[in-house]
C-alpha positions as CSV (number, residue, x, y, z in Angstrom):
1,X,-0.1,0.0,-0.5
2,X,3.2,1.9,-0.2
3,X,4.0,1.9,-3.4
4,X,1.8,4.5,-4.7
5,X,3.2,7.0,-2.3
6,X,6.6,6.0,-3.8
7,X,6.0,6.5,-7.1
8,X,4.1,9.8,-6.4
9,X,7.2,11.3,-4.5
10,X,9.7,10.2,-7.3
11,X,7.4,11.6,-9.8
12,X,7.3,15.2,-7.5
13,X,11.0,14.7,-7.2
14,X,11.9,14.4,-10.8
15,X,9.4,17.1,-11.9
16,X,10.6,19.7,-9.3
17,X,14.5,19.0,-10.1
18,X,15.9,16.6,-7.8
19,X,15.6,13.9,-9.5
20,X,18.9,12.5,-8.1
21,X,17.3,12.1,-4.8
22,X,14.1,10.6,-6.3
23,X,16.0,7.8,-8.2
24,X,17.9,7.2,-5.0
25,X,14.9,6.5,-3.1
26,X,13.1,4.6,-6.1
27,X,16.2,2.8,-6.5
28,X,16.2,1.6,-3.1
29,X,12.5,1.0,-2.6
30,X,13.2,-1.2,-6.1
31,X,15.8,-3.2,-4.2
32,X,13.3,-3.9,-1.3
33,X,11.2,-5.7,-3.8
34,X,14.1,-7.5,-5.7
35,X,15.7,-9.0,-2.6
36,X,12.3,-10.9,-1.5
37,X,12.0,-12.1,-5.3
38,X,15.8,-13.4,-6.1
39,X,15.0,-15.2,-2.4
40,X,12.2,-16.8,-3.9
41,X,13.2,-17.7,-7.2
42,X,16.0,-19.3,-5.2
43,X,14.0,-21.0,-3.2
44,X,12.2,-22.5,-6.2
45,X,15.3,-23.0,-8.3
46,X,13.9,-21.3,-10.9
47,X,16.4,-18.4,-13.4
48,X,16.5,-14.9,-12.3
49,X,16.1,-13.7,-15.6
50,X,12.2,-12.8,-15.1
51,X,13.5,-10.2,-12.3
52,X,15.3,-8.3,-15.4
53,X,11.7,-6.9,-16.1
54,X,10.5,-5.9,-12.5
55,X,11.8,-2.0,-13.3
56,X,9.3,-2.4,-16.7
57,X,6.5,-3.9,-14.2
58,X,6.9,-0.8,-11.6
59,X,5.8,1.6,-14.8
60,X,3.1,-0.8,-16.0
61,X,1.1,-3.6,-14.0
62,X,1.6,-1.4,-10.8
63,X,-0.3,1.3,-12.1
64,X,-3.1,-1.1,-13.0
65,X,-3.1,-2.7,-9.3
66,X,-3.3,1.2,-7.9
67,X,-6.4,1.1,-9.8
68,X,-7.4,-2.2,-7.6
69,X,-6.0,-1.2,-4.8
70,X,-8.0,2.1,-4.3
71,X,-11.3,0.5,-5.7
72,X,-10.7,-2.1,-2.7
73,X,-10.4,0.7,-0.2
74,X,-13.0,2.8,-1.2
75,X,-15.1,-0.2,-1.1
76,X,-14.5,-1.4,2.0
77,X,-14.2,2.2,4.0
78,X,-18.2,2.7,2.3
79,X,-19.3,-0.7,3.8
80,X,-20.3,-1.8,0.6
81,X,-21.0,-5.6,0.1
82,X,-19.3,-7.4,-2.7
83,X,-21.3,-10.7,-4.5
84,X,-18.6,-13.5,-4.8
85,X,-20.4,-13.9,-8.4
86,X,-20.9,-17.5,-8.0
87,X,-23.0,-19.3,-10.6
88,X,-26.2,-21.3,-9.7
89,X,-25.6,-25.3,-10.0
90,X,-28.6,-26.8,-12.0
91,X,-27.2,-30.3,-11.7
92,X,-28.0,-31.0,-15.5
93,X,-24.5,-32.3,-17.0
94,X,-23.8,-35.5,-17.0
95,X,-20.9,-37.2,-15.5
96,X,-17.5,-37.8,-18.4
97,X,-17.4,-40.7,-19.9
98,X,-14.4,-42.1,-18.4
99,X,-16.0,-41.6,-15.4
100,X,-19.4,-43.9,-16.4
101,X,-17.4,-46.5,-18.3
102,X,-14.7,-47.2,-14.8
103,X,-18.0,-48.5,-12.7
């Protein structure tokens, strides 16, 4: 939930001319996200190559996530109840043939 504030502060720093400090803090924040990523990839014995796209993810995917977080927080503050969007089960489908033949 702190990520939007870091991005706004970095953008403000760049726009006001203090881009070196803004870049430093943004880099530290990126490093704080990179460390758990490296640990997770190593524990799963995966290649670290996808982590090269982490800075790009900061500008694209995270912006979309801001919208989701803001909407969720506003919905929670408003006290609105959201439906589960579950489907009604009618029980009209037949079991797969492989299960019928096995019996």
